[in-house]
A tleap script that builds the chain and sets N, CA, C and O, in Angstrom:
source leaprc.protein.ff14SB
mol = sequence {
  NMET ARG GLU ILE LYS PHE ARG GLY LYS ARG
  VAL ASP ASN GLY GLU TRP VAL TYR GLY HIE
  TYR GLY THR SER VAL GLU GLU ASP GLU ILE
  GLY ALA GLY CYS TYR PHE MET ARG THR GLN
  THR GLU LEU HIE TYR ILE SER ASP VAL THR
  GLY ASN PRO SER PHE LEU VAL ASP HIE ASN
  THR VAL GLY GLN TYR THR GLY LEU LYS ASP
  LYS LYS SER VAL GLU ILE TYR GLU TRP ASP
  VAL ILE ASP PHE ASP ASP ASN ASN GLU LEU
  SER GLU CYS TRP ARG GLY LEU VAL GLU PHE
  LYS MET ASN GLY TRP GLN CYS ASN ASP ILE
  HIE GLU SER ASN TRP MET TRP VAL GLU ASP
  LEU GLN ASN ASN ASN GLN VAL GLU GLY ILE
  VAL ILE GLY ASN ILE HIE ASP ASN PRO GLU
  LEU LEU CASP
}
set mol.1.N position { 95.137 105.517 88.979 }
set mol.1.CA position { 96.010 106.659 89.065 }
set mol.1.C position { 96.804 106.588 90.374 }
set mol.1.O position { 96.258 106.256 91.426 }
set mol.2.N position { 98.082 106.901 90.290 }
set mol.2.CA position { 98.970 106.839 91.431 }
set mol.2.C position { 98.779 108.052 92.345 }
set mol.2.O position { 98.596 109.175 91.876 }
set mol.3.N position { 98.825 107.809 93.640 }
set mol.3.CA position { 98.732 108.881 94.618 }
set mol.3.C position { 100.048 109.653 94.646 }
set mol.3.O position { 101.114 109.056 94.793 }
set mol.4.N position { 99.979 110.971 94.507 }
set mol.4.CA position { 101.174 111.812 94.518 }
set mol.4.C position { 101.341 112.385 95.923 }
set mol.4.O position { 100.535 113.200 96.374 }
set mol.5.N position { 102.391 111.951 96.604 }
set mol.5.CA position { 102.707 112.510 97.909 }
set mol.5.C position { 104.199 112.350 98.160 }
set mol.5.O position { 104.891 111.628 97.442 }
set mol.6.N position { 104.674 113.024 99.177 }
set mol.6.CA position { 106.084 113.070 99.494 }
set mol.6.C position { 106.284 112.858 100.988 }
set mol.6.O position { 105.343 112.912 101.779 }
set mol.7.N position { 107.544 112.615 101.347 }
set mol.7.CA position { 107.919 112.635 102.751 }
set mol.7.C position { 109.236 113.395 102.857 }
set mol.7.O position { 110.022 113.449 101.911 }
set mol.8.N position { 109.453 113.975 104.020 }
set mol.8.CA position { 110.691 114.696 104.289 }
set mol.8.C position { 110.857 114.826 105.790 }
set mol.8.O position { 109.895 114.713 106.549 }
set mol.9.N position { 112.105 115.068 106.213 }
set mol.9.CA position { 112.392 115.208 107.643 }
set mol.9.C position { 112.268 116.667 108.058 }
set mol.9.O position { 112.842 117.561 107.437 }
set mol.10.N position { 111.513 116.882 109.115 }
set mol.10.CA position { 111.342 118.222 109.656 }
set mol.10.C position { 112.679 118.754 110.155 }
set mol.10.O position { 113.467 118.011 110.741 }
set mol.11.N position { 112.939 120.045 109.923 }
set mol.11.CA position { 114.199 120.624 110.373 }
set mol.11.C position { 114.185 120.908 111.874 }
set mol.11.O position { 115.248 120.994 112.489 }
set mol.12.N position { 113.006 121.054 112.473 }
set mol.12.CA position { 112.950 121.392 113.889 }
set mol.12.C position { 113.133 120.196 114.812 }
set mol.12.O position { 113.664 120.342 115.913 }
set mol.13.N position { 112.694 118.991 114.371 }
set mol.13.CA position { 112.807 117.842 115.280 }
set mol.13.C position { 113.261 116.553 114.598 }
set mol.13.O position { 113.399 115.530 115.269 }
set mol.14.N position { 113.497 116.572 113.290 }
set mol.14.CA position { 113.985 115.383 112.588 }
set mol.14.C position { 112.956 114.308 112.331 }
set mol.14.O position { 113.302 113.241 111.824 }
set mol.15.N position { 111.690 114.557 112.668 }
set mol.15.CA position { 110.641 113.563 112.422 }
set mol.15.C position { 110.202 113.611 110.960 }
set mol.15.O position { 110.252 114.652 110.305 }
set mol.16.N position { 109.770 112.442 110.473 }
set mol.16.CA position { 109.249 112.370 109.106 }
set mol.16.C position { 107.857 112.956 109.055 }
set mol.16.O position { 107.052 112.757 109.965 }
set mol.17.N position { 107.577 113.686 107.979 }
set mol.17.CA position { 106.240 114.187 107.719 }
set mol.17.C position { 105.877 113.766 106.295 }
set mol.17.O position { 106.730 113.757 105.408 }
set mol.18.N position { 104.614 113.419 106.085 }
set mol.18.CA position { 104.126 112.895 104.809 }
set mol.18.C position { 103.020 113.795 104.291 }
set mol.18.O position { 102.181 114.256 105.064 }
set mol.19.N position { 103.012 114.049 102.987 }
set mol.19.CA position { 101.935 114.851 102.419 }
set mol.19.C position { 102.342 115.522 101.136 }
set mol.19.O position { 103.056 114.939 100.320 }
set mol.20.N position { 101.887 116.758 100.951 }
set mol.20.CA position { 102.133 117.518 99.734 }
set mol.20.C position { 103.412 118.328 99.903 }
set mol.20.O position { 103.712 118.812 100.994 }
set mol.21.N position { 104.166 118.470 98.810 }
set mol.21.CA position { 105.464 119.127 98.865 }
set mol.21.C position { 105.460 120.411 98.065 }
set mol.21.O position { 104.813 120.510 97.023 }
set mol.22.N position { 106.191 121.395 98.567 }
set mol.22.CA position { 106.336 122.639 97.828 }
set mol.22.C position { 107.380 123.521 98.451 }
set mol.22.O position { 107.957 123.184 99.484 }
set mol.23.N position { 107.623 124.646 97.826 }
set mol.23.CA position { 108.587 125.609 98.345 }
set mol.23.C position { 107.929 126.962 98.439 }
set mol.23.O position { 106.875 127.213 97.854 }
set mol.24.N position { 108.568 127.814 99.179 }
set mol.24.CA position { 108.054 129.156 99.352 }
set mol.24.C position { 109.229 130.100 99.550 }
set mol.24.O position { 110.253 129.709 100.110 }
set mol.25.N position { 109.089 131.329 99.097 }
set mol.25.CA position { 110.123 132.331 99.323 }
set mol.25.C position { 109.889 133.013 100.660 }
set mol.25.O position { 110.846 133.337 101.363 }
set mol.26.N position { 108.659 133.230 101.013 }
set mol.26.CA position { 108.318 133.935 102.241 }
set mol.26.C position { 107.894 132.956 103.322 }
set mol.26.O position { 107.035 132.105 103.092 }
set mol.27.N position { 108.489 133.074 104.492 }
set mol.27.CA position { 108.157 132.161 105.583 }
set mol.27.C position { 106.701 132.288 106.000 }
set mol.27.O position { 106.110 131.315 106.469 }
set mol.28.N position { 106.105 133.474 105.839 }
set mol.28.CA position { 104.712 133.651 106.243 }
set mol.28.C position { 103.728 132.983 105.286 }
set mol.28.O position { 102.518 133.071 105.492 }
set mol.29.N position { 104.233 132.307 104.227 }
set mol.29.CA position { 103.349 131.568 103.329 }
set mol.29.C position { 103.035 130.175 103.859 }
set mol.29.O position { 102.276 129.436 103.232 }
set mol.30.N position { 103.608 129.804 105.003 }
set mol.30.CA position { 103.337 128.478 105.558 }
set mol.30.C position { 101.830 128.327 105.759 }
set mol.30.O position { 101.177 129.205 106.324 }
set mol.31.N position { 101.292 127.213 105.293 }
set mol.31.CA position { 99.876 126.942 105.464 }
set mol.31.C position { 98.994 127.581 104.411 }
set mol.31.O position { 97.772 127.442 104.464 }
set mol.32.N position { 99.594 128.287 103.443 }
set mol.32.CA position { 98.783 128.952 102.423 }
set mol.32.C position { 98.082 127.965 101.502 }
set mol.32.O position { 97.113 128.329 100.835 }
set mol.33.N position { 98.559 126.703 101.451 }
set mol.33.CA position { 97.820 125.677 100.726 }
set mol.33.C position { 98.422 125.215 99.422 }
set mol.33.O position { 98.337 124.025 99.118 }
set mol.34.N position { 99.030 126.090 98.628 }
set mol.34.CA position { 99.547 125.666 97.330 }
set mol.34.C position { 100.929 126.266 97.117 }
set mol.34.O position { 101.124 127.475 97.243 }
set mol.35.N position { 101.877 125.408 96.794 }
set mol.35.CA position { 103.243 125.857 96.598 }
set mol.35.C position { 103.755 125.345 95.262 }
set mol.35.O position { 103.190 124.412 94.692 }
set mol.36.N position { 104.807 125.943 94.770 }
set mol.36.CA position { 105.447 125.509 93.536 }
set mol.36.C position { 106.912 125.243 93.817 }
set mol.36.O position { 107.544 125.978 94.576 }
set mol.37.N position { 107.461 124.192 93.208 }
set mol.37.CA position { 108.863 123.882 93.413 }
set mol.37.C position { 109.709 124.944 92.715 }
set mol.37.O position { 109.452 125.304 91.566 }
set mol.38.N position { 110.720 125.440 93.426 }
set mol.38.CA position { 111.602 126.444 92.851 }
set mol.38.C position { 113.041 125.981 92.987 }
set mol.38.O position { 113.416 124.986 92.366 }
set mol.39.N position { 113.852 126.656 93.768 }
set mol.39.CA position { 115.257 126.271 93.870 }
set mol.39.C position { 115.547 125.669 95.232 }
set mol.39.O position { 114.748 125.805 96.158 }
set mol.40.N position { 116.678 125.008 95.357 }
set mol.40.CA position { 117.047 124.362 96.613 }
set mol.40.C position { 117.509 125.354 97.667 }
set mol.40.O position { 117.735 124.967 98.814 }
set mol.41.N position { 117.654 126.612 97.311 }
set mol.41.CA position { 118.090 127.598 98.292 }
set mol.41.C position { 116.918 128.230 99.026 }
set mol.41.O position { 117.115 128.925 100.022 }
set mol.42.N position { 115.722 128.001 98.555 }
set mol.42.CA position { 114.560 128.576 99.210 }
set mol.42.C position { 114.008 127.591 100.243 }
set mol.42.O position { 114.553 126.499 100.405 }
set mol.43.N position { 112.959 127.956 100.925 }
set mol.43.CA position { 112.391 127.137 101.994 }
set mol.43.C position { 111.515 126.038 101.412 }
set mol.43.O position { 110.786 126.273 100.449 }
set mol.44.N position { 111.579 124.845 101.985 }
set mol.44.CA position { 110.834 123.697 101.485 }
set mol.44.C position { 109.877 123.206 102.566 }
set mol.44.O position { 110.246 123.090 103.735 }
set mol.45.N position { 108.647 122.922 102.160 }
set mol.45.CA position { 107.608 122.542 103.101 }
set mol.45.C position { 106.901 121.270 102.654 }
set mol.45.O position { 106.833 120.955 101.466 }
set mol.46.N position { 106.376 120.550 103.643 }
set mol.46.CA position { 105.437 119.471 103.369 }
set mol.46.C position { 104.226 119.720 104.248 }
set mol.46.O position { 104.346 119.922 105.456 }
set mol.47.N position { 103.057 119.701 103.622 }
set mol.47.CA position { 101.815 119.854 104.372 }
set mol.47.C position { 101.058 118.546 104.312 }
set mol.47.O position { 101.197 117.781 103.358 }
set mol.48.N position { 100.255 118.290 105.335 }
set mol.48.CA position { 99.501 117.038 105.337 }
set mol.48.C position { 98.454 117.068 104.234 }
set mol.48.O position { 98.288 118.085 103.560 }
set mol.49.N position { 97.756 115.970 104.049 }
set mol.49.CA position { 96.833 115.846 102.920 }
set mol.49.C position { 95.672 116.834 102.968 }
set mol.49.O position { 95.022 117.059 101.948 }
set mol.50.N position { 95.400 117.422 104.112 }
set mol.50.CA position { 94.341 118.426 104.198 }
set mol.50.C position { 94.851 119.810 103.827 }
set mol.50.O position { 94.064 120.750 103.710 }
set mol.51.N position { 96.172 119.946 103.640 }
set mol.51.CA position { 96.745 121.236 103.291 }
set mol.51.C position { 97.292 121.989 104.478 }
set mol.51.O position { 97.991 122.987 104.299 }
set mol.52.N position { 96.999 121.548 105.684 }
set mol.52.CA position { 97.506 122.186 106.901 }
set mol.52.C position { 97.798 121.126 107.932 }
set mol.52.O position { 97.135 120.089 107.902 }
set mol.53.N position { 98.704 121.292 108.812 }
set mol.53.CA position { 99.705 122.357 108.823 }
set mol.53.C position { 100.828 122.052 107.848 }
set mol.53.O position { 100.880 120.967 107.269 }
set mol.54.N position { 101.720 123.006 107.670 }
set mol.54.CA position { 102.902 122.810 106.839 }
set mol.54.C position { 104.129 122.803 107.734 }
set mol.54.O position { 104.190 123.525 108.730 }
set mol.55.N position { 105.103 121.985 107.373 }
set mol.55.CA position { 106.312 121.870 108.166 }
set mol.55.C position { 107.525 122.139 107.291 }
set mol.55.O position { 107.604 121.651 106.163 }
set mol.56.N position { 108.464 122.909 107.804 }
set mol.56.CA position { 109.712 123.146 107.112 }
set mol.56.C position { 110.512 121.854 107.146 }
set mol.56.O position { 110.718 121.279 108.215 }
set mol.57.N position { 110.970 121.388 105.974 }
set mol.57.CA position { 111.698 120.123 105.882 }
set mol.57.C position { 113.059 120.340 105.234 }
set mol.57.O position { 113.267 121.298 104.488 }
set mol.58.N position { 113.978 119.430 105.535 }
set mol.58.CA position { 115.300 119.419 104.905 }
set mol.58.C position { 115.122 118.921 103.474 }
set mol.58.O position { 114.736 117.770 103.268 }
set mol.59.N position { 115.393 119.761 102.490 }
set mol.59.CA position { 115.148 119.397 101.094 }
set mol.59.C position { 115.978 118.197 100.659 }
set mol.59.O position { 115.609 117.515 99.703 }
set mol.60.N position { 117.089 117.921 101.335 }
set mol.60.CA position { 117.913 116.753 100.987 }
set mol.60.C position { 117.242 115.434 101.339 }
set mol.60.O position { 117.638 114.384 100.832 }
set mol.61.N position { 116.235 115.474 102.198 }
set mol.61.CA position { 115.561 114.243 102.634 }
set mol.61.C position { 114.258 113.982 101.899 }
set mol.61.O position { 113.656 112.924 102.083 }
set mol.62.N position { 113.810 114.905 101.079 }
set mol.62.CA position { 112.509 114.765 100.423 }
set mol.62.C position { 112.554 113.647 99.384 }
set mol.62.O position { 113.446 113.595 98.538 }
set mol.63.N position { 111.580 112.766 99.469 }
set mol.63.CA position { 111.436 111.682 98.501 }
set mol.63.C position { 109.976 111.502 98.144 }
set mol.63.O position { 109.093 111.686 98.982 }
set mol.64.N position { 109.728 111.144 96.900 }
set mol.64.CA position { 108.352 110.972 96.422 }
set mol.64.C position { 107.905 109.524 96.584 }
set mol.64.O position { 108.705 108.598 96.451 }
set mol.65.N position { 106.639 109.342 96.867 }
set mol.65.CA position { 106.019 108.030 96.938 }
set mol.65.C position { 105.971 107.433 95.536 }
set mol.65.O position { 105.556 108.107 94.593 }
set mol.66.N position { 106.389 106.184 95.389 }
set mol.66.CA position { 106.414 105.532 94.077 }
set mol.66.C position { 105.037 105.070 93.624 }
set mol.66.O position { 104.846 104.761 92.448 }
set mol.67.N position { 104.086 105.020 94.533 }
set mol.67.CA position { 102.770 104.486 94.211 }
set mol.67.C position { 102.694 102.986 94.438 }
set mol.67.O position { 101.655 102.375 94.188 }
set mol.68.N position { 103.781 102.385 94.908 }
set mol.68.CA position { 103.843 100.947 95.135 }
set mol.68.C position { 104.115 100.640 96.598 }
set mol.68.O position { 104.591 101.489 97.353 }
set mol.69.N position { 103.804 99.411 96.978 }
set mol.69.CA position { 104.074 98.927 98.334 }
set mol.69.C position { 104.914 97.670 98.244 }
set mol.69.O position { 104.930 96.986 97.220 }
set mol.70.N position { 105.619 97.372 99.338 }
set mol.70.CA position { 106.414 96.143 99.363 }
set mol.70.C position { 105.510 94.966 99.726 }
set mol.70.O position { 104.299 95.135 99.871 }
set mol.71.N position { 106.092 93.780 99.873 }
set mol.71.CA position { 105.250 92.607 100.116 }
set mol.71.C position { 104.675 92.559 101.524 }
set mol.71.O position { 103.906 91.654 101.847 }
set mol.72.N position { 105.042 93.528 102.370 }
set mol.72.CA position { 104.414 93.674 103.687 }
set mol.72.C position { 103.469 94.874 103.709 }
set mol.72.O position { 103.046 95.323 104.774 }
set mol.73.N position { 103.141 95.393 102.513 }
set mol.73.CA position { 102.226 96.523 102.318 }
set mol.73.C position { 102.767 97.852 102.864 }
set mol.73.O position { 101.991 98.746 103.198 }
set mol.74.N position { 104.091 97.979 102.954 }
set mol.74.CA position { 104.727 99.235 103.346 }
set mol.74.C position { 104.924 100.083 102.093 }
set mol.74.O position { 105.428 99.594 101.082 }
set mol.75.N position { 104.528 101.352 102.158 }
set mol.75.CA position { 104.697 102.254 101.028 }
set mol.75.C position { 106.176 102.421 100.706 }
set mol.75.O position { 107.014 102.494 101.605 }
set mol.76.N position { 106.492 102.480 99.406 }
set mol.76.CA position { 107.872 102.622 98.954 }
set mol.76.C position { 108.087 104.049 98.459 }
set mol.76.O position { 107.376 104.535 97.580 }
set mol.77.N position { 109.100 104.713 99.054 }
set mol.77.CA position { 109.460 106.080 98.696 }
set mol.77.C position { 110.850 106.110 98.075 }
set mol.77.O position { 111.659 105.201 98.257 }
set mol.78.N position { 111.097 107.189 97.335 }
set mol.78.CA position { 112.434 107.434 96.823 }
set mol.78.C position { 113.397 107.453 98.007 }
set mol.78.O position { 113.078 107.995 99.066 }
set mol.79.N position { 114.571 106.863 97.825 }
set mol.79.CA position { 115.657 106.729 98.798 }
set mol.79.C position { 115.432 105.603 99.792 }
set mol.79.O position { 116.204 105.466 100.740 }
set mol.80.N position { 114.390 104.788 99.603 }
set mol.80.CA position { 114.221 103.583 100.422 }
set mol.80.C position { 115.203 102.513 99.965 }
set mol.80.O position { 115.602 102.468 98.802 }
set mol.81.N position { 115.580 101.659 100.900 }
set mol.81.CA position { 116.428 100.510 100.601 }
set mol.81.C position { 115.555 99.266 100.751 }
set mol.81.O position { 114.872 99.083 101.758 }
set mol.82.N position { 115.595 98.411 99.719 }
set mol.82.CA position { 114.749 97.226 99.681 }
set mol.82.C position { 115.621 95.983 99.600 }
set mol.82.O position { 116.563 95.921 98.810 }
set mol.83.N position { 115.298 94.995 100.425 }
set mol.83.CA position { 115.947 93.688 100.339 }
set mol.83.C position { 115.054 92.750 99.538 }
set mol.83.O position { 113.846 92.674 99.761 }
set mol.84.N position { 115.674 92.041 98.602 }
set mol.84.CA position { 114.976 91.056 97.793 }
set mol.84.C position { 115.531 89.683 98.123 }
set mol.84.O position { 116.743 89.509 98.257 }
set mol.85.N position { 114.635 88.701 98.256 }
set mol.85.CA position { 115.085 87.336 98.506 }
set mol.85.C position { 115.298 86.619 97.180 }
set mol.85.O position { 115.228 87.245 96.123 }
set mol.86.N position { 115.553 85.339 97.219 }
set mol.86.CA position { 115.868 84.608 95.990 }
set mol.86.C position { 114.635 84.178 95.202 }
set mol.86.O position { 114.743 83.363 94.287 }
set mol.87.N position { 113.455 84.721 95.550 }
set mol.87.CA position { 112.241 84.412 94.787 }
set mol.87.C position { 111.911 85.498 93.770 }
set mol.87.O position { 110.811 85.514 93.217 }
set mol.88.N position { 112.846 86.397 93.522 }
set mol.88.CA position { 112.579 87.475 92.567 }
set mol.88.C position { 113.099 87.099 91.191 }
set mol.88.O position { 113.700 86.041 91.004 }
set mol.89.N position { 112.864 87.962 90.253 }
set mol.89.CA position { 113.208 87.718 88.854 }
set mol.89.C position { 114.706 87.486 88.647 }
set mol.89.O position { 115.098 86.804 87.701 }
set mol.90.N position { 115.552 88.050 89.526 }
set mol.90.CA position { 116.996 87.900 89.368 }
set mol.90.C position { 117.514 86.573 89.926 }
set mol.90.O position { 118.681 86.235 89.726 }
set mol.91.N position { 116.659 85.820 90.621 }
set mol.91.CA position { 117.001 84.517 91.195 }
set mol.91.C position { 118.182 84.568 92.144 }
set mol.91.O position { 118.948 83.609 92.227 }
set mol.92.N position { 118.342 85.657 92.853 }
set mol.92.CA position { 119.375 85.759 93.875 }
set mol.92.C position { 118.975 86.833 94.873 }
set mol.92.O position { 118.115 87.666 94.586 }
set mol.93.N position { 119.594 86.815 96.037 }
set mol.93.CA position { 119.335 87.830 97.037 }
set mol.93.C position { 120.108 89.092 96.666 }
set mol.93.O position { 121.260 89.024 96.239 }
set mol.94.N position { 119.469 90.227 96.831 }
set mol.94.CA position { 120.155 91.481 96.561 }
set mol.94.C position { 119.471 92.617 97.293 }
set mol.94.O position { 118.347 92.466 97.773 }
set mol.95.N position { 120.144 93.753 97.382 }
set mol.95.CA position { 119.642 94.943 98.068 }
set mol.95.C position { 119.644 96.095 97.085 }
set mol.95.O position { 120.636 96.331 96.396 }
set mol.96.N position { 118.527 96.818 97.019 }
set mol.96.CA position { 118.407 97.902 96.054 }
set mol.96.C position { 118.017 99.223 96.677 }
set mol.96.O position { 117.342 99.267 97.705 }
set mol.97.N position { 118.452 100.306 96.040 }
set mol.97.CA position { 118.115 101.667 96.430 }
set mol.97.C position { 117.135 102.229 95.405 }
set mol.97.O position { 117.400 102.185 94.204 }
set mol.98.N position { 116.004 102.757 95.872 }
set mol.98.CA position { 114.975 103.295 94.985 }
set mol.98.C position { 115.329 104.736 94.626 }
set mol.98.O position { 115.519 105.583 95.499 }
set mol.99.N position { 115.414 104.993 93.313 }
set mol.99.CA position { 115.731 106.320 92.813 }
set mol.99.C position { 114.889 106.596 91.568 }
set mol.99.O position { 114.465 105.674 90.872 }
set mol.100.N position { 114.656 107.883 91.304 }
set mol.100.CA position { 113.967 108.271 90.078 }
set mol.100.C position { 115.022 108.653 89.061 }
set mol.100.O position { 115.747 109.630 89.250 }
set mol.101.N position { 115.113 107.884 87.975 }
set mol.101.CA position { 116.084 108.134 86.917 }
set mol.101.C position { 115.457 107.793 85.580 }
set mol.101.O position { 114.577 106.937 85.497 }
set mol.102.N position { 115.907 108.457 84.549 }
set mol.102.CA position { 115.461 108.153 83.185 }
set mol.102.C position { 113.941 108.060 83.080 }
set mol.102.O position { 113.417 107.145 82.443 }
set mol.103.N position { 113.242 108.989 83.693 }
set mol.103.CA position { 111.783 109.076 83.615 }
set mol.103.C position { 111.045 107.905 84.251 }
set mol.103.O position { 109.948 107.560 83.811 }
set mol.104.N position { 111.622 107.290 85.273 }
set mol.104.CA position { 110.928 106.209 85.957 }
set mol.104.C position { 111.622 105.817 87.241 }
set mol.104.O position { 112.752 106.227 87.503 }
set mol.105.N position { 110.932 105.016 88.042 }
set mol.105.CA position { 111.478 104.545 89.314 }
set mol.105.C position { 112.373 103.347 89.059 }
set mol.105.O position { 111.958 102.361 88.449 }
set mol.106.N position { 113.604 103.443 89.532 }
set mol.106.CA position { 114.557 102.344 89.410 }
set mol.106.C position { 114.937 101.845 90.783 }
set mol.106.O position { 114.936 102.588 91.764 }
set mol.107.N position { 115.262 100.568 90.827 }
set mol.107.CA position { 115.832 99.982 92.027 }
set mol.107.C position { 117.248 99.561 91.647 }
set mol.107.O position { 117.447 98.623 90.875 }
set mol.108.N position { 118.223 100.270 92.202 }
set mol.108.CA position { 119.621 100.069 91.850 }
set mol.108.C position { 120.296 99.166 92.867 }
set mol.108.O position { 120.298 99.465 94.061 }
set mol.109.N position { 120.869 98.064 92.404 }
set mol.109.CA position { 121.597 97.140 93.260 }
set mol.109.C position { 122.779 97.888 93.863 }
set mol.109.O position { 123.618 98.406 93.126 }
set mol.110.N position { 122.859 97.953 95.195 }
set mol.110.CA position { 123.906 98.756 95.817 }
set mol.110.C position { 125.274 98.080 95.796 }
set mol.110.O position { 126.281 98.727 96.084 }
set mol.111.N position { 125.329 96.789 95.461 }
set mol.111.CA position { 126.615 96.087 95.430 }
set mol.111.C position { 127.099 95.828 94.009 }
set mol.111.O position { 128.257 95.462 93.805 }
set mol.112.N position { 126.245 96.011 93.052 }
set mol.112.CA position { 126.587 95.752 91.648 }
set mol.112.C position { 126.199 96.984 90.842 }
set mol.112.O position { 125.675 97.952 91.393 }
set mol.113.N position { 126.449 96.951 89.574 }
set mol.113.CA position { 126.030 98.063 88.724 }
set mol.113.C position { 124.703 97.756 88.037 }
set mol.113.O position { 124.355 98.403 87.050 }
set mol.114.N position { 123.964 96.782 88.545 }
set mol.114.CA position { 122.684 96.385 87.962 }
set mol.114.C position { 121.550 97.245 88.507 }
set mol.114.O position { 121.653 97.800 89.602 }
set mol.115.N position { 120.489 97.351 87.752 }
set mol.115.CA position { 119.281 98.010 88.202 }
set mol.115.C position { 118.094 97.414 87.465 }
set mol.115.O position { 118.245 96.757 86.435 }
set mol.116.N position { 116.917 97.656 88.011 }
set mol.116.CA position { 115.676 97.221 87.370 }
set mol.116.C position { 114.631 98.300 87.600 }
set mol.116.O position { 114.689 99.038 88.583 }
set mol.117.N position { 113.671 98.384 86.678 }
set mol.117.CA position { 112.526 99.254 86.918 }
set mol.117.C position { 111.757 98.704 88.103 }
set mol.117.O position { 111.532 97.497 88.189 }
set mol.118.N position { 111.352 99.569 89.016 }
set mol.118.CA position { 110.609 99.133 90.198 }
set mol.118.C position { 109.337 98.415 89.778 }
set mol.118.O position { 108.954 97.421 90.394 }
set mol.119.N position { 108.681 98.907 88.737 }
set mol.119.CA position { 107.444 98.291 88.270 }
set mol.119.C position { 107.656 96.848 87.824 }
set mol.119.O position { 106.733 96.038 87.909 }
set mol.120.N position { 108.861 96.514 87.348 }
set mol.120.CA position { 109.147 95.144 86.912 }
set mol.120.C position { 109.397 94.193 88.073 }
set mol.120.O position { 109.488 92.981 87.878 }
set mol.121.N position { 109.507 94.732 89.266 }
set mol.121.CA position { 109.772 93.916 90.446 }
set mol.121.C position { 108.509 93.649 91.246 }
set mol.121.O position { 108.578 93.226 92.400 }
set mol.122.N position { 107.358 93.894 90.640 }
set mol.122.CA position { 106.114 93.748 91.388 }
set mol.122.C position { 105.278 92.571 90.899 }
set mol.122.O position { 105.444 92.065 89.789 }
set mol.123.N position { 104.384 92.166 91.771 }
set mol.123.CA position { 103.429 91.120 91.504 }
set mol.123.C position { 102.158 91.509 92.248 }
set mol.123.O position { 102.187 91.694 93.465 }
set mol.124.N position { 101.056 91.635 91.542 }
set mol.124.CA position { 99.780 92.046 92.155 }
set mol.124.C position { 99.909 93.372 92.898 }
set mol.124.O position { 99.441 93.502 94.029 }
set mol.125.N position { 100.550 94.364 92.257 }
set mol.125.CA position { 100.716 95.714 92.794 }
set mol.125.C position { 101.577 95.789 94.052 }
set mol.125.O position { 101.534 96.788 94.770 }
set mol.126.N position { 102.359 94.742 94.325 }
set mol.126.CA position { 103.305 94.780 95.434 }
set mol.126.C position { 104.678 94.401 94.904 }
set mol.126.O position { 104.818 93.460 94.124 }
set mol.127.N position { 105.695 95.151 95.341 }
set mol.127.CA position { 107.065 94.839 94.970 }
set mol.127.C position { 107.501 93.620 95.766 }
set mol.127.O position { 107.245 93.531 96.967 }
set mol.128.N position { 108.154 92.688 95.101 }
set mol.128.CA position { 108.575 91.430 95.726 }
set mol.128.C position { 109.853 91.607 96.539 }
set mol.128.O position { 110.854 90.930 96.303 }
set mol.129.N position { 109.804 92.515 97.488 }
set mol.129.CA position { 110.917 92.779 98.392 }
set mol.129.C position { 110.373 93.450 99.637 }
set mol.129.O position { 109.171 93.687 99.753 }
set mol.130.N position { 111.270 93.756 100.571 }
set mol.130.CA position { 110.872 94.361 101.842 }
set mol.130.C position { 111.679 95.632 102.064 }
set mol.130.O position { 112.906 95.615 101.969 }
set mol.131.N position { 110.987 96.744 102.361 }
set mol.131.CA position { 111.667 97.982 102.715 }
set mol.131.C position { 112.324 97.765 104.076 }
set mol.131.O position { 111.657 97.437 105.057 }
set mol.132.N position { 113.652 97.954 104.117 }
set mol.132.CA position { 114.382 97.753 105.379 }
set mol.132.C position { 114.879 99.059 105.975 }
set mol.132.O position { 115.480 99.062 107.049 }
set mol.133.N position { 114.638 100.159 105.297 }
set mol.133.CA position { 115.066 101.461 105.791 }
set mol.133.C position { 115.227 102.432 104.640 }
set mol.133.O position { 114.722 102.209 103.540 }
set mol.134.N position { 115.937 103.511 104.912 }
set mol.134.CA position { 116.216 104.517 103.885 }
set mol.134.C position { 117.595 105.102 104.139 }
set mol.134.O position { 118.174 104.913 105.209 }
set mol.135.N position { 118.116 105.811 103.150 }
set mol.135.CA position { 119.494 106.293 103.251 }
set mol.135.C position { 119.665 107.411 104.273 }
set mol.135.O position { 120.794 107.712 104.660 }
set mol.136.N position { 118.580 108.031 104.719 }
set mol.136.CA position { 118.679 109.123 105.683 }
set mol.136.C position { 118.716 108.608 107.116 }
set mol.136.O position { 119.470 109.128 107.938 }
set mol.137.N position { 117.919 107.601 107.423 }
set mol.137.CA position { 117.900 107.031 108.770 }
set mol.137.C position { 118.911 105.904 108.932 }
set mol.137.O position { 119.400 105.658 110.035 }
set mol.138.N position { 119.221 105.225 107.845 }
set mol.138.CA position { 120.059 104.025 107.897 }
set mol.138.C position { 121.150 104.046 106.830 }
set mol.138.O position { 121.155 103.171 105.964 }
set mol.139.N position { 122.073 105.007 106.853 }
set mol.139.CA position { 123.095 105.066 105.806 }
set mol.139.C position { 123.995 103.834 105.776 }
set mol.139.O position { 124.629 103.550 104.760 }
set mol.140.N position { 124.049 103.115 106.872 }
set mol.140.CA position { 124.876 101.896 106.922 }
set mol.140.C position { 124.346 100.801 106.016 }
set mol.140.O position { 125.077 99.857 105.716 }
set mol.141.N position { 123.100 100.893 105.571 }
set mol.141.CA position { 122.538 99.885 104.666 }
set mol.141.C position { 123.201 99.913 103.293 }
set mol.141.O position { 123.086 98.955 102.528 }
set mol.142.N position { 123.887 100.995 102.981 }
set mol.142.CA position { 124.571 101.095 101.691 }
set mol.142.C position { 125.963 100.490 101.718 }
set mol.142.O position { 126.609 100.381 100.675 }
set mol.143.N position { 126.440 100.092 102.898 }
set mol.143.CA position { 127.773 99.473 103.012 }
set mol.143.C position { 127.774 98.049 102.543 }
set mol.143.O position { 128.813 97.389 102.573 }
savepdb mol mol.pdb
quit
């Protein structure tokens, strides 16, 4: 079974926080332990795996863990950018953006209109590429 967790950037200091994701209407619900996703206009929080503390995060930066790691054992999250060498199934070097589409994790080639299921890019539970950043910290990787 895949571990369900998220990451997002804190609004107070811009640092990444990893854990459980949810929203709340009332600010005093921080740390209450269980949240439900609602709308993007309400407050969004990520709490660590113990349920506390909770941090207010920018909802535009929230990405879910895919349950997979790259070939250097780095966890792969939605909005990560992955470089693939010429030893992959496509037999060429390419760069992909991880997104959730059509009920699954896709890695979309940022220079072409090609994509592949992330699960199809793995070998022994590791994706045959290297996470080189994400679109929030490294938007230049999409150029």
